[in-house]
PABAGU-913255 format. One record per residue (C-alpha): residue in three letters; x, y, z; residue number from 1. Coordinates in pm, 1 decimal, m for minus. Layout:
<rs>
rest = ala, east = X, north = Y, up = Z, nr = NUM
...
</rs>
This chain:
<rs>
rest = met, east = m4447.1, north = m5564.6, up = 1355.7, nr = 1
rest = ser, east = m4078.1, north = m5506.1, up = 1400.5, nr = 2
rest = leu, east = m3883.4, north = m5225.0, up = 1253.9, nr = 3
rest = leu, east = m3538.1, north = m5249.3, up = 1103.0, nr = 4
rest = cys, east = m3285.6, north = m4970.9, up = 1146.9, nr = 5
rest = val, east = m2965.0, north = m4989.1, up = 956.3, nr = 6
rest = leu, east = m2678.8, north = m4787.2, up = 1094.7, nr = 7
rest = cys, east = m2480.0, north = m4605.9, up = 832.7, nr = 8
rest = his, east = m2166.5, north = m4404.2, up = 877.6, nr = 9
rest = ser, east = m2094.7, north = m4125.4, up = 632.6, nr = 10
rest = thr, east = m1749.2, north = m4055.8, up = 502.9, nr = 11
rest = pro, east = m1559.8, north = m3750.4, up = 621.0, nr = 12
rest = arg, east = m1673.9, north = m3447.6, up = 430.4, nr = 13
rest = asp, east = m1458.1, north = m3161.6, up = 536.3, nr = 14
rest = val, east = m1113.7, north = m3156.8, up = 684.9, nr = 15
rest = trp, east = m988.0, north = m2824.2, up = 813.9, nr = 16
rest = ile, east = m643.9, north = m2737.6, up = 939.1, nr = 17
rest = ser, east = m539.8, north = m2406.4, up = 1078.4, nr = 18
rest = ala, east = m190.3, north = m2319.1, up = 1183.1, nr = 19
rest = asp, east = m156.4, north = m2244.7, up = 1551.3, nr = 20
rest = ile, east = 93.7, north = m1963.9, up = 1563.9, nr = 21
rest = asn, east = 218.9, north = m1796.0, up = 1876.6, nr = 22
rest = cys, east = 471.9, north = m1534.8, up = 1771.7, nr = 23
rest = ala, east = 591.9, north = m1338.3, up = 2070.4, nr = 24
rest = asp, east = 796.3, north = m1030.7, up = 1995.5, nr = 25
rest = val, east = 1120.1, north = m1030.8, up = 2191.7, nr = 26
rest = arg, east = 1190.9, north = m667.8, up = 2121.6, nr = 27
rest = ser, east = 896.1, north = m502.0, up = 2288.2, nr = 28
rest = pro, east = 665.5, north = m616.9, up = 2568.3, nr = 29
rest = gln, east = 382.9, north = m422.8, up = 2409.6, nr = 30
rest = gln, east = 406.2, north = m601.9, up = 2077.2, nr = 31
rest = ala, east = 141.6, north = m857.0, up = 1995.9, nr = 32
rest = arg, east = 150.5, north = m1234.2, up = 1983.6, nr = 33
rest = arg, east = m52.6, north = m1414.9, up = 1728.2, nr = 34
rest = ser, east = m219.1, north = m1728.6, up = 1858.4, nr = 35
rest = asp, east = m438.9, north = m1924.9, up = 1626.1, nr = 36
rest = thr, east = m617.6, north = m2235.9, up = 1729.1, nr = 37
rest = ile, east = m620.5, north = m2556.7, up = 1534.3, nr = 38
rest = ser, east = m891.0, north = m2816.5, up = 1494.8, nr = 39
rest = thr, east = m968.6, north = m3116.3, up = 1285.0, nr = 40
rest = gly, east = m1338.3, north = m3155.7, up = 1218.3, nr = 41
rest = arg, east = m1548.3, north = m3424.1, up = 1055.3, nr = 42
rest = asn, east = m1918.6, north = m3427.5, up = 979.6, nr = 43
rest = gly, east = m2076.5, north = m3758.4, up = 1073.2, nr = 44
rest = lys, east = m2440.4, north = m3856.0, up = 1026.8, nr = 45
rest = his, east = m2656.6, north = m4151.6, up = 1125.9, nr = 46
rest = ser, east = m2963.8, north = m4240.7, up = 928.9, nr = 47
rest = ala, east = m3245.9, north = m4490.6, up = 976.9, nr = 48
rest = lys, east = m3402.1, north = m4686.9, up = 693.0, nr = 49
rest = his, east = m3731.7, north = m4882.7, up = 712.7, nr = 50
rest = leu, east = m3765.9, north = m5198.1, up = 502.1, nr = 51
rest = pro, east = m4091.6, north = m5202.5, up = 306.5, nr = 52
rest = asp, east = m4158.0, north = m5578.3, up = 326.7, nr = 53
rest = gly, east = m4178.1, north = m5593.3, up = 704.7, nr = 54
rest = ser, east = m3899.7, north = m5849.4, up = 727.5, nr = 55
rest = leu, east = m3630.8, north = m5805.8, up = 982.1, nr = 56
rest = thr, east = m3275.0, north = m5853.4, up = 855.4, nr = 57
rest = leu, east = m2992.5, north = m5723.7, up = 1067.7, nr = 58
rest = arg, east = m2668.1, north = m5597.8, up = 917.4, nr = 59
rest = pro, east = m2351.7, north = m5504.1, up = 1095.5, nr = 60
rest = pro, east = m2261.1, north = m5134.3, up = 1089.4, nr = 61
rest = met, east = m2065.3, north = m5027.9, up = 784.2, nr = 62
rest = lys, east = m1705.1, north = m4937.2, up = 849.9, nr = 63
rest = glu, east = m1580.8, north = m4586.6, up = 786.6, nr = 64
rest = arg, east = m1382.3, north = m4550.4, up = 469.7, nr = 65
rest = ala, east = m1020.0, north = m4461.5, up = 516.7, nr = 66
rest = val, east = m907.8, north = m4124.6, up = 390.9, nr = 67
rest = pro, east = m678.4, north = m4182.7, up = 91.8, nr = 68
rest = glu, east = m323.9, north = m4080.6, up = 171.2, nr = 69
rest = ser, east = m289.1, north = m3916.5, up = m168.7, nr = 70
rest = val, east = m561.3, north = m3666.7, up = m84.4, nr = 71
rest = thr, east = m480.0, north = m3554.7, up = 268.1, nr = 72
rest = pro, east = m153.9, north = m3709.3, up = 390.7, nr = 73
rest = glu, east = m163.2, north = m3533.5, up = 726.3, nr = 74
rest = ala, east = m520.7, north = m3410.0, up = 736.6, nr = 75
rest = thr, east = m639.0, north = m3660.7, up = 994.7, nr = 76
rest = lys, east = m373.9, north = m3551.8, up = 1239.2, nr = 77
rest = thr, east = m404.5, north = m3251.9, up = 1465.8, nr = 78
rest = arg, east = m109.9, north = m3036.0, up = 1374.0, nr = 79
rest = lys, east = 20.7, north = m2729.3, up = 1553.5, nr = 80
rest = val, east = 295.9, north = m2493.1, up = 1453.1, nr = 81
rest = his, east = 426.9, north = m2289.3, up = 1743.7, nr = 82
rest = cys, east = 641.6, north = m1985.4, up = 1688.0, nr = 83
rest = thr, east = 758.1, north = m1874.3, up = 2028.1, nr = 84
rest = ala, east = 1015.9, north = m1634.5, up = 2155.4, nr = 85
rest = ala, east = 1114.2, north = m1506.4, up = 2496.0, nr = 86
rest = glu, east = 847.4, north = m1277.0, up = 2637.6, nr = 87
rest = gly, east = 922.8, north = m958.9, up = 2825.4, nr = 88
rest = lys, east = 844.2, north = m928.4, up = 3194.0, nr = 89
rest = his, east = 505.1, north = m781.9, up = 3110.9, nr = 90
rest = gly, east = 418.9, north = m1072.7, up = 2879.1, nr = 91
rest = ala, east = 291.2, north = m1050.0, up = 2524.6, nr = 92
rest = gln, east = m48.1, north = m925.1, up = 2420.8, nr = 93
rest = arg, east = m266.5, north = m1175.3, up = 2237.4, nr = 94
rest = ser, east = m380.8, north = m1077.8, up = 1891.1, nr = 95
rest = glu, east = m741.7, north = m973.8, up = 1846.7, nr = 96
rest = glu, east = m790.7, north = m1218.1, up = 1564.2, nr = 97
rest = ala, east = m751.2, north = m1552.8, up = 1736.6, nr = 98
rest = val, east = m848.0, north = m1794.6, up = 1459.8, nr = 99
rest = his, east = m729.6, north = m1812.7, up = 1099.8, nr = 100
rest = gln, east = m829.2, north = m2133.3, up = 924.2, nr = 101
rest = leu, east = m678.9, north = m2270.5, up = 607.5, nr = 102
rest = his, east = m892.0, north = m2502.8, up = 398.3, nr = 103
rest = leu, east = m706.4, north = m2770.0, up = 208.5, nr = 104
rest = ala, east = m849.9, north = m2818.4, up = m137.1, nr = 105
rest = pro, east = m899.7, north = m3163.0, up = m296.0, nr = 106
rest = leu, east = m613.9, north = m3317.3, up = m486.1, nr = 107
rest = leu, east = m580.6, north = m3152.3, up = m825.2, nr = 108
rest = pro, east = m494.6, north = m3323.0, up = m1153.6, nr = 109
rest = arg, east = m126.1, north = m3366.5, up = m1222.1, nr = 110
rest = lys, east = 36.7, north = m3048.1, up = m1352.5, nr = 111
rest = ser, east = 244.6, north = m3032.1, up = m1664.4, nr = 112
rest = ala, east = 621.0, north = m3057.2, up = m1632.2, nr = 113
rest = gly, east = 662.4, north = m2693.4, up = m1736.4, nr = 114
rest = leu, east = 420.7, north = m2565.5, up = m1476.2, nr = 115
rest = glu, east = 578.4, north = m2776.7, up = m1204.0, nr = 116
rest = ala, east = 920.0, north = m2639.6, up = m1294.1, nr = 117
rest = glu, east = 792.3, north = m2283.5, up = m1273.5, nr = 118
rest = glu, east = 623.5, north = m2339.3, up = m936.9, nr = 119
rest = ser, east = 932.9, north = m2510.4, up = m798.7, nr = 120
rest = lys, east = 1102.0, north = m2170.2, up = m800.4, nr = 121
rest = val, east = 878.9, north = m2074.3, up = m508.7, nr = 122
rest = pro, east = 913.6, north = m2364.2, up = m260.8, nr = 123
rest = gly, east = 646.2, north = m2414.3, up = m1.1, nr = 124
rest = val, east = 415.9, north = m2140.9, up = m129.2, nr = 125
rest = glu, east = 97.9, north = m2151.5, up = m333.5, nr = 126
rest = lys, east = 6.7, north = m1858.4, up = m555.5, nr = 127
rest = pro, east = m245.8, north = m1638.6, up = m370.5, nr = 128
rest = ser, east = m582.0, north = m1622.8, up = m544.3, nr = 129
rest = glu, east = m751.0, north = m1286.2, up = m590.3, nr = 130
rest = gly, east = m880.7, north = m1163.9, up = m258.0, nr = 131
rest = ser, east = m743.4, north = m1457.8, up = m60.4, nr = 132
rest = ser, east = m421.7, north = m1638.8, up = 15.0, nr = 133
rest = val, east = m344.3, north = m2004.0, up = 70.6, nr = 134
rest = leu, east = m53.2, north = m2012.6, up = 310.5, nr = 135
rest = thr, east = 143.5, north = m2332.3, up = 344.6, nr = 136
rest = glu, east = 298.9, north = m2452.7, up = 665.9, nr = 137
rest = ala, east = 644.9, north = m2384.5, up = 521.6, nr = 138
rest = leu, east = 559.1, north = m2019.8, up = 461.3, nr = 139
rest = glu, east = 402.4, north = m1988.0, up = 805.9, nr = 140
rest = lys, east = 724.4, north = m2118.5, up = 960.7, nr = 141
rest = glu, east = 936.6, north = m1867.5, up = 769.5, nr = 142
rest = val, east = 711.7, north = m1586.0, up = 887.2, nr = 143
rest = cys, east = 743.7, north = m1704.9, up = 1246.4, nr = 144
rest = asp, east = 1120.1, north = m1725.6, up = 1214.2, nr = 145
rest = ala, east = 1129.5, north = m1369.0, up = 1083.1, nr = 146
rest = phe, east = 919.1, north = m1249.1, up = 1376.2, nr = 147
rest = gly, east = 1103.8, north = m1459.7, up = 1631.9, nr = 148
rest = arg, east = 1411.4, north = m1427.2, up = 1847.5, nr = 149
rest = gly, east = 1705.6, north = m1239.6, up = 1702.9, nr = 150
rest = asp, east = 1902.7, north = m918.7, up = 1683.2, nr = 151
rest = pro, east = 1666.0, north = m633.3, up = 1585.7, nr = 152
rest = asp, east = 1942.7, north = m489.0, up = 1366.8, nr = 153
rest = glu, east = 1998.0, north = m815.6, up = 1178.7, nr = 154
rest = ile, east = 1955.1, north = m760.0, up = 804.3, nr = 155
rest = val, east = 1697.1, north = m1003.1, up = 669.8, nr = 156
rest = ser, east = 1694.8, north = m870.5, up = 311.5, nr = 157
rest = ser, east = 1917.0, north = m641.9, up = 108.9, nr = 158
rest = ala, east = 1861.7, north = m524.5, up = m250.3, nr = 159
rest = phe, east = 1808.0, north = m208.8, up = m458.4, nr = 160
rest = lys, east = 2056.2, north = m33.0, up = m226.1, nr = 161
rest = leu, east = 1802.6, north = m84.8, up = 53.3, nr = 162
rest = lys, east = 1822.2, north = m293.4, up = 367.8, nr = 163
rest = val, east = 1539.8, north = m441.8, up = 574.9, nr = 164
rest = thr, east = 1617.7, north = m544.5, up = 930.6, nr = 165
rest = arg, east = 1441.6, north = m785.0, up = 1161.8, nr = 166
rest = glu, east = 1296.5, north = m482.8, up = 1338.8, nr = 167
rest = asp, east = 1163.3, north = m345.6, up = 1009.1, nr = 168
rest = ile, east = 1005.0, north = m677.0, up = 911.6, nr = 169
rest = gly, east = 835.0, north = m681.4, up = 1251.1, nr = 170
rest = thr, east = 612.1, north = m395.2, up = 1135.5, nr = 171
rest = leu, east = 435.4, north = m654.1, up = 919.1, nr = 172
rest = arg, east = 290.3, north = m820.2, up = 1226.6, nr = 173
rest = glu, east = m82.9, north = m776.8, up = 1250.9, nr = 174
rest = his, east = m208.4, north = m440.3, up = 1378.3, nr = 175
rest = arg, east = 128.8, north = m266.9, up = 1323.2, nr = 176
rest = trp, east = 200.0, north = 37.7, up = 1112.5, nr = 177
rest = leu, east = 437.3, north = m33.7, up = 824.4, nr = 178
rest = asn, east = 753.0, north = 176.0, up = 820.1, nr = 179
rest = asp, east = 933.4, north = 346.6, up = 531.5, nr = 180
rest = glu, east = 1184.2, north = 66.3, up = 483.3, nr = 181
rest = val, east = 919.9, north = m201.4, up = 426.0, nr = 182
rest = ile, east = 710.2, north = 13.7, up = 191.8, nr = 183
rest = asn, east = 1012.2, north = 132.9, up = m10.2, nr = 184
rest = phe, east = 1144.2, north = m222.0, up = m47.6, nr = 185
rest = tyr, east = 805.0, north = m354.0, up = m157.3, nr = 186
rest = met, east = 762.4, north = m75.1, up = m412.3, nr = 187
rest = lys, east = 1103.5, north = m161.8, up = m554.5, nr = 188
rest = leu, east = 995.2, north = m524.9, up = m588.2, nr = 189
rest = ile, east = 696.0, north = m408.1, up = m792.2, nr = 190
rest = ala, east = 915.3, north = m187.5, up = m1011.8, nr = 191
rest = glu, east = 1165.9, north = m470.1, up = m1059.8, nr = 192
rest = arg, east = 894.2, north = m711.6, up = m1169.8, nr = 193
rest = ser, east = 767.7, north = m454.6, up = m1421.2, nr = 194
rest = lys, east = 1083.3, north = m511.3, up = m1624.6, nr = 195
rest = lys, east = 948.6, north = m851.5, up = m1724.0, nr = 196
rest = glu, east = 749.9, north = m896.0, up = m2041.8, nr = 197
rest = gly, east = 376.2, north = m856.4, up = m2001.2, nr = 198
rest = phe, east = 385.9, north = m603.3, up = m1717.2, nr = 199
rest = ala, east = 325.5, north = m230.0, up = m1725.8, nr = 200
rest = ala, east = 644.1, north = m21.6, up = m1700.6, nr = 201
rest = val, east = 657.4, north = 111.3, up = m1342.4, nr = 202
rest = his, east = 864.9, north = 369.9, up = m1161.7, nr = 203
rest = ala, east = 821.7, north = 387.3, up = m785.1, nr = 204
rest = phe, east = 940.4, north = 685.8, up = m587.8, nr = 205
rest = ser, east = 1067.3, north = 658.3, up = m232.6, nr = 206
rest = thr, east = 848.9, north = 760.2, up = 60.1, nr = 207
rest = phe, east = 1098.9, north = 1042.9, up = 113.5, nr = 208
rest = phe, east = 1040.6, north = 1194.6, up = m231.4, nr = 209
rest = tyr, east = 722.3, north = 1390.7, up = m164.5, nr = 210
rest = pro, east = 834.5, north = 1562.7, up = 159.0, nr = 211
rest = lys, east = 1165.1, north = 1647.2, up = m9.1, nr = 212
rest = phe, east = 986.3, north = 1809.6, up = m301.3, nr = 213
rest = ile, east = 742.0, north = 2016.1, up = m95.0, nr = 214
rest = ser, east = 1018.2, north = 2136.0, up = 135.9, nr = 215
rest = gly, east = 1290.6, north = 2207.3, up = m118.8, nr = 216
rest = gly, east = 1115.7, north = 2246.9, up = m451.3, nr = 217
rest = tyr, east = 1210.6, north = 2088.0, up = m782.8, nr = 218
rest = ser, east = 1581.4, north = 2162.4, up = m745.9, nr = 219
rest = ala, east = 1591.6, north = 1938.4, up = m437.7, nr = 220
rest = val, east = 1470.0, north = 1633.4, up = m631.8, nr = 221
rest = arg, east = 1593.0, north = 1707.2, up = m984.4, nr = 222
rest = lys, east = 1853.9, north = 1431.0, up = m967.3, nr = 223
rest = trp, east = 1613.3, north = 1170.9, up = m829.6, nr = 224
rest = thr, east = 1526.6, north = 1063.0, up = m1185.1, nr = 225
rest = lys, east = 1879.9, north = 1050.1, up = m1319.6, nr = 226
rest = gly, east = 1881.3, north = 790.9, up = m1596.5, nr = 227
rest = val, east = 1502.0, north = 754.8, up = m1582.4, nr = 228
rest = asp, east = 1254.8, north = 902.7, up = m1830.0, nr = 229
rest = leu, east = 931.5, north = 925.2, up = m1634.1, nr = 230
rest = phe, east = 733.4, north = 991.9, up = m1950.4, nr = 231
rest = gln, east = 836.0, north = 657.3, up = m2094.5, nr = 232
rest = gln, east = 681.1, north = 478.1, up = m1799.0, nr = 233
rest = asp, east = 325.1, north = 348.0, up = m1786.3, nr = 234
rest = leu, east = 269.9, north = 400.8, up = m1414.6, nr = 235
rest = ile, east = 440.2, north = 611.3, up = m1147.8, nr = 236
rest = phe, east = 377.6, north = 533.7, up = m781.1, nr = 237
rest = val, east = 432.7, north = 796.0, up = m512.5, nr = 238
rest = pro, east = 378.0, north = 677.1, up = m152.3, nr = 239
rest = ile, east = 257.9, north = 960.5, up = 68.9, nr = 240
rest = his, east = 309.9, north = 968.3, up = 445.3, nr = 241
rest = leu, east = 60.1, north = 1186.1, up = 631.8, nr = 242
rest = arg, east = 204.7, north = 1174.6, up = 985.6, nr = 243
rest = val, east = m4.8, north = 877.2, up = 1103.6, nr = 244
rest = his, east = m145.0, north = 757.2, up = 772.3, nr = 245
rest = trp, east = m23.9, north = 620.7, up = 438.3, nr = 246
rest = ala, east = m175.6, north = 703.5, up = 98.4, nr = 247
rest = leu, east = m67.8, north = 648.7, up = m261.5, nr = 248
rest = val, east = m61.8, north = 869.6, up = m569.0, nr = 249
rest = val, east = m77.1, north = 684.2, up = m900.5, nr = 250
rest = val, east = 30.0, north = 868.3, up = m1214.9, nr = 251
rest = asp, east = m93.1, north = 687.6, up = m1525.8, nr = 252
rest = val, east = 116.7, north = 835.5, up = m1803.7, nr = 253
rest = arg, east = m74.7, north = 638.4, up = m2068.4, nr = 254
rest = arg, east = m410.7, north = 787.1, up = m1972.6, nr = 255
rest = lys, east = m273.6, north = 1119.6, up = m1840.6, nr = 256
rest = thr, east = m435.0, north = 1081.6, up = m1502.4, nr = 257
rest = ile, east = m316.0, north = 1146.3, up = m1146.9, nr = 258
rest = arg, east = m523.7, north = 960.7, up = m889.7, nr = 259
rest = tyr, east = m507.4, north = 966.4, up = m513.0, nr = 260
rest = tyr, east = m569.8, north = 631.4, up = m340.1, nr = 261
rest = asp, east = m664.4, north = 650.5, up = 25.8, nr = 262
rest = ser, east = m797.5, north = 353.6, up = 223.6, nr = 263
rest = met, east = m980.5, north = 591.6, up = 458.1, nr = 264
rest = ala, east = m1151.1, north = 788.6, up = 180.5, nr = 265
rest = lys, east = m965.4, north = 1112.9, up = 247.6, nr = 266
rest = ser, east = m923.6, north = 1371.3, up = m26.6, nr = 267
rest = gly, east = m583.1, north = 1426.5, up = m182.0, nr = 268
rest = asp, east = m667.7, north = 1675.3, up = m455.6, nr = 269
rest = lys, east = m401.8, north = 1922.0, up = m337.9, nr = 270
rest = ile, east = m140.2, north = 1646.7, up = m333.2, nr = 271
rest = cys, east = m231.9, north = 1556.5, up = m691.5, nr = 272
rest = gln, east = m192.5, north = 1921.4, up = m795.8, nr = 273
rest = thr, east = 146.2, north = 1938.7, up = m623.4, nr = 274
rest = leu, east = 269.6, north = 1632.0, up = m807.4, nr = 275
rest = phe, east = 137.9, north = 1760.9, up = m1138.6, nr = 276
rest = gln, east = 347.4, north = 2070.9, up = m1080.6, nr = 277
rest = tyr, east = 647.7, north = 1842.6, up = m1031.2, nr = 278
rest = leu, east = 572.8, north = 1664.3, up = m1360.0, nr = 279
rest = arg, east = 549.7, north = 1996.4, up = m1543.1, nr = 280
rest = glu, east = 891.2, north = 2102.3, up = m1416.1, nr = 281
rest = glu, east = 1037.0, north = 1758.0, up = m1489.2, nr = 282
rest = ser, east = 905.5, north = 1772.1, up = m1844.7, nr = 283
rest = leu, east = 1048.9, north = 2119.1, up = m1903.4, nr = 284
rest = glu, east = 1385.4, north = 2021.6, up = m1754.6, nr = 285
rest = lys, east = 1427.6, north = 1683.6, up = m1923.3, nr = 286
rest = arg, east = 1226.1, north = 1719.9, up = m2246.4, nr = 287
rest = asn, east = 1191.9, north = 2096.0, up = m2292.3, nr = 288
rest = leu, east = 820.4, north = 2032.3, up = m2327.9, nr = 289
rest = glu, east = 541.9, north = 2190.3, up = m2125.3, nr = 290
rest = leu, east = 255.0, north = 1974.1, up = m2010.2, nr = 291
rest = ala, east = m93.2, north = 2103.2, up = m2086.9, nr = 292
rest = ser, east = m305.6, north = 2090.9, up = m1773.4, nr = 293
rest = ser, east = m620.7, north = 2064.2, up = m1985.2, nr = 294
rest = glu, east = m507.2, north = 1721.1, up = m2106.7, nr = 295
rest = trp, east = m464.9, north = 1575.8, up = m1759.9, nr = 296
rest = thr, east = m724.1, north = 1451.5, up = m1509.5, nr = 297
rest = leu, east = m652.5, north = 1483.7, up = m1138.3, nr = 298
rest = arg, east = m883.3, north = 1337.6, up = m874.2, nr = 299
rest = ser, east = m916.4, north = 1148.0, up = m548.6, nr = 300
rest = met, east = m1063.1, north = 799.3, up = m566.0, nr = 301
rest = glu, east = m1400.5, north = 759.8, up = m394.3, nr = 302
rest = ser, east = m1458.1, north = 510.2, up = m115.8, nr = 303
rest = his, east = m1687.3, north = 295.8, up = m333.3, nr = 304
rest = glu, east = m1420.0, north = 271.7, up = m604.4, nr = 305
rest = ile, east = m1135.2, north = 118.1, up = m404.9, nr = 306
rest = pro, east = m1100.8, north = m114.0, up = m103.1, nr = 307
rest = gln, east = m1127.1, north = 58.6, up = 234.0, nr = 308
rest = gln, east = m973.7, north = m35.2, up = 567.2, nr = 309
rest = ser, east = m1183.5, north = m91.7, up = 878.5, nr = 310
rest = asn, east = m908.4, north = m50.0, up = 1137.0, nr = 311
rest = gly, east = m636.7, north = 201.1, up = 1217.8, nr = 312
rest = ser, east = m327.5, north = 0.7, up = 1125.1, nr = 313
rest = asp, east = m349.3, north = m146.8, up = 773.4, nr = 314
rest = cys, east = m312.1, north = 167.1, up = 558.8, nr = 315
rest = gly, east = 46.5, north = 75.7, up = 466.9, nr = 316
rest = val, east = m53.7, north = m270.3, up = 347.8, nr = 317
rest = phe, east = m339.9, north = m119.1, up = 148.7, nr = 318
rest = ile, east = m114.6, north = 116.0, up = m49.7, nr = 319
rest = cys, east = 130.9, north = m166.2, up = m121.0, nr = 320
rest = lys, east = m152.1, north = m378.2, up = m253.7, nr = 321
rest = tyr, east = m303.6, north = m91.9, up = m452.6, nr = 322
rest = ala, east = 30.7, north = m61.3, up = m630.8, nr = 323
rest = glu, east = 79.0, north = m435.8, up = m673.4, nr = 324
rest = tyr, east = m264.3, north = m490.2, up = m827.8, nr = 325
rest = leu, east = m247.0, north = m183.3, up = m1051.6, nr = 326
rest = ser, east = 99.0, north = m283.2, up = m1175.1, nr = 327
rest = arg, east = m69.1, north = m593.1, up = m1319.8, nr = 328
rest = asp, east = m354.7, north = m383.3, up = m1461.4, nr = 329
rest = arg, east = m588.2, north = m565.1, up = m1224.9, nr = 330
rest = ala, east = m889.1, north = m424.1, up = m1046.0, nr = 331
rest = thr, east = m829.3, north = m372.3, up = m673.4, nr = 332
rest = thr, east = m1076.6, north = m634.5, up = m555.6, nr = 333
rest = phe, east = m919.4, north = m728.4, up = m222.0, nr = 334
rest = thr, east = m1079.4, north = m647.9, up = 114.0, nr = 335
rest = gln, east = m989.6, north = m583.8, up = 476.5, nr = 336
rest = asn, east = m1025.2, north = m958.6, up = 539.1, nr = 337
rest = asp, east = m722.5, north = m1024.3, up = 316.2, nr = 338
rest = met, east = m485.4, north = m811.9, up = 523.7, nr = 339
rest = pro, east = m358.6, north = m1085.5, up = 764.1, nr = 340
rest = ala, east = m264.9, north = m1310.2, up = 471.6, nr = 341
rest = phe, east = m117.7, north = m1019.9, up = 272.9, nr = 342
rest = arg, east = 106.9, north = m927.8, up = 564.5, nr = 343
rest = lys, east = 245.3, north = m1281.9, up = 578.9, nr = 344
rest = thr, east = 305.9, north = m1309.3, up = 204.9, nr = 345
rest = met, east = 478.4, north = m969.8, up = 211.2, nr = 346
rest = val, east = 721.6, north = m1101.1, up = 472.4, nr = 347
rest = trp, east = 808.4, north = m1392.5, up = 242.9, nr = 348
rest = glu, east = 831.9, north = m1167.4, up = m64.9, nr = 349
rest = ile, east = 1067.6, north = m921.5, up = 101.5, nr = 350
rest = ile, east = 1292.8, north = m1192.0, up = 242.1, nr = 351
rest = his, east = 1307.7, north = m1379.7, up = m90.3, nr = 352
rest = gln, east = 1304.1, north = m1058.8, up = m299.0, nr = 353
rest = gln, east = 1034.5, north = m1203.2, up = m522.0, nr = 354
rest = leu, east = 665.1, north = m1122.7, up = m561.1, nr = 355
rest = leu, east = 427.2, north = m1415.4, up = m554.4, nr = 356
</rs>
């Protein structure tokens, strides 16, 4: 008895594209270069089928179905995006995270005209979902350009009486510590967005506020809130720099709480008490009203309550994202795995002066 085997080819199931990015820092030989690999994969499968009647009928192999252009116009091509710059004589160090894949979702139903108009304001970028970020090739290219060759003192963004240079934006490379300029600019973006309807009213202090207060007392910072009534705000953000670590104090005026957010689970109870003392003096000076300590709750957030970092370089990104999520009254549900994508979107947001 003969057996019949029919060869069948399955259609492509998954198409993955990852941007291959080699960003060498021209300003410092020790600075890292990100190099991600790119691959196009397809799951194929052969199956054998036995005919029950014992007859032997041969069929030619079925042809693979073509991938519709409307679904993945470039998905079947291997695509690489290189962001290179002149390397120093010692070369550039390769990033520890070598692969970052981006999964292209299936074609979605056509959006309404209003939604398309709104999204057109942010060209080349898709709104990051909670805990993850879909980065388009256009955004990746802008990030590479920002990290690439150029004058370190070149101003890449200027607003709120603040300036961010190419050197400053370089601190958003992976495994770098964020500097004051980047954190202050990002906090101002959050405060600016809070002016829109539907957002909590936010005031963000500079990273230089807390050291100024503890060194010079209330008189040294009395004018820092000129024209601002802190007690009419919903949230007050105070970035705290602890020599080699960033933390964030969040004053919730609505709930009368002062909470210390630290991505390494350190205690900041004394810092909370110091800032409550500032609020008491501010209230007496501006409102002639004394705050009752019994009505306020001061505490440090526990490690199980907020996202924690697992390296020694992302604390600055964590405090920026604490503030950004809380300003939308959202739970801080992101993780360490989101940090590479967050760093890239922050580059775009600072350059375009607009939060995604």
